[in-house]
N, C-alpha and C positions, 0 to 999 in steps of 0.2 A: 515220575516226579515223586520225591519223598513227601510223606505226610508231615504237616506242620507239627512242630514240637510244642507241647503244652508247657507253659512257664507258670508254675505256681509258686507262691511264696517270695516273689520279687526276684531281682537279678542274682545270678550266681556270683559275679564279681562286681564290686563297686569300687571305683577309683575316684578320689576327689583331691585335686591339687597336688598330685604326685610330682616331686622334684628330686633331682640327684645332681649334686655338684661335686666334682673332684677337686680337692685342694692339693696343689702341686707346690712342693718346696721351691721357693725362689722364683716362681712363675705365677702368672695370673690364674685364678680359678677357672675351671672349665665346666660350664653347665651342660651336662649330657642330656638331661630331661628337664623341661620347664613347664610346670602347671598342666599336667595331663589329667583330664577328667573324662571318665566314660563308665558305662554300665554294660555288662555282658550277660545276656540271658542264658540259662541252661540250654544246651544244644545249639547255641548260636555259633556260627563260624566267623572268626576274626582274622584278618590278614594285616600284617604290619609291612608297609612298603616304604622304602626310602633309600637314599644313597648310603654307601658305606660310611660309618662313623656318625650317623644321625641319632643313635640311641636305641635302636630296635632291640639289640641283645640286652642292653642295660635294663630296658623296660621289662623284658621277659624274665630276667633274673630277679628283679624286684617283685613283680606281680606273682610269678610262679613260685617264689620262695626258694629258687635254686641257689645253692651256695657252692661255688667252684672250689675245688681242692686247693688248700693252702691259702684261703682267703677268709676274711671276716666280714660280718654284716652287723649293722646296728639294729637292735629291736627294742621296743618299749614293753616292759613287763611291770605291771602294777605301778606305773608312773616312774619307773627307774629305767635308765638307759643302759642296756646290756650289749656287750659285743659277743657274738657267737662265731666260733672258728671251726672250719672243716679241716681236720687233720688227715682225712682219708679213712683211717680205721676207727675214728671217733670224733665227736664234736665236743668242744670245750667252751665254757662261758665265763666271762669276767665282767666287772664294771667296765664301761667304755672309756673312762677318763684316765689318762696317764697321770700318776701322782706328781709328776714334775710341774707341768703347766696345763694340765687338762686336755692334752692332745687326744684326738679320736683313735683309740687303739684299733678299732675295726678297720681303719684305713692303713694300718701298718703292714710291714713285710713280715710274713710268717716264716720262721726258720726253725725246723725241728718242732719242739713243743713250746716255742717262745714267739713273741711278737716284738718287733722293733717299732717304737713310736715314730710316726712320720714327721713329727715336729723337731725333736732334738735327739733322736736315736737312743732313747732309754730302752733297754731290753727287759721285757717282763716275761717271767715263766708263766705259761698259761695253766699249768696244773696247780701250782701253789700260790700264784699271784706275787711271788717275791721278785724284787727288782734285781736283776743280775748285772746290769751295767747302768750307770757307773758303780764301781765297787764301793764308793762312799755311801751308797744308798741301801745298804744291807738291811736296815731296820724298817724300810718302807715297803708296803705291798699294796696290791690291788685285790678287791674282793673277787672271789671265784665262786661258782655255783655248779652244783651237780646237774648233769644233763642225762637224758635217756631218749632213745629213739623207739617209737612204737608206730608200726604201719607207715613208715616213712616220714613221720612228724617228729621233729626235735622238740623236746620239752625241757624247760629250764626251771629248776626248783629254787625258789627263794625262801628264806626263813619266814615262818608263819608270823612272827612278831612284826616284820616289815610289811607283810601283806595286810595285817590287821590295822596298822597305822594308816595305810592308804585308804582303807574302806571307811574308817572312822571319821 
C-alpha cells in the first residue's frame, strides 16, 4: 500500500461553477458542462466516468488547459476576453469579439491563419486582426497580442497601459 500523500498549501486544482455551452447556428444551445465544482489535492487520483457525450473530454480540455489543433479558447487576461488559437506551429491571440456583432471568435472555424466568426461568417486574419471578409470591411480590425510558449505554458502579452488601467 502506498504511503499517504502530504497535501500542503491547499488543493492543487480548484474548480468552482465551471460551465461550457456550445452555441450552434440555427439550433438550440447545447450545455456540455453545467456547474461543476470540485477540489483536487496534490497526488490525488481522479476518474471521470460517464457515457459518451456527457462532457468528460470537454472538462479535461478546460481544466487541463489543452487546446486542440486548429481550435480556439476564450481566456480572461486582466479583465479582457482574449481568444487563443492553436495553429500547430504557434499560438495566436486576438480580442474574442468579432467587430461585426460581437460574436465569439474562439468558437469560430480556424482556416489557415484566419478564423471565421460562427455568427455571420466574417473572416478575421489571426496574425494582423484585419477583416478579410466581407471585402467592404477592409478598415475594420480586431486587436492582436503577441504570444510565447515557455515550458508548455502559453503567455499572452497585453500593452502595459491596458494592464495599468485594470489595476487602478
